[in-house]
C-alpha positions, 0 to 999 in steps of 0.5 A: 442424081437420085432418080426413081421413074416410074412408068406403066400406070393407066386406066383398065377394067376391072380384072384386068392387069398391069405392069408397073416398071420402077427405073433407077439411078444414082445410087447402088440399086442392087444394095436396096430395098425396093417397095411399093406404095399406094396412096388415094386422096385423103388417105395414108400411103400403104405398103402394098409389096417389098422384095430384098436387095437380091430378090430372093424374099418379097412381102405382100399387102393383105390386100393383094396376096395372090393378085400382085407380083414384084420382082426385080433386075438387078443388072436393069435396075429395075423393079416391077409390079406385075397387078392382076385381077384389078379391082377398083379399090386398087384405083390409086398413085402407086409409088415406088421407094427404095430404103437402106436404114441410112437412105429413102427415095422415092419415085414421082408416083404413077396414077393406076385407075381401075373401072367397074 
């Protein structure tokens, strides 16, 4: 059974940091591109960051470059999103996504709220 379980969300003040984790099971984690997305109520889902299966390359949305870092540990089947210098506009539900051209899996999301 495929599972992606996000954790680490919560309430933080402007300028603070959070580290999201996404624990994967039920598929060959090291073969998948891993992505973090986010979505605010009433808005489209936005791609935040992605990382290649080996972890040797990553990419970021312009809105988070220099503040967020995606990483993965294939031995632990886990992908992370380190979020620093958080702003109120970062308040969204954050989703973990595992992707190949054939399969596309999603977690249930974790809420991040940044207070001003």
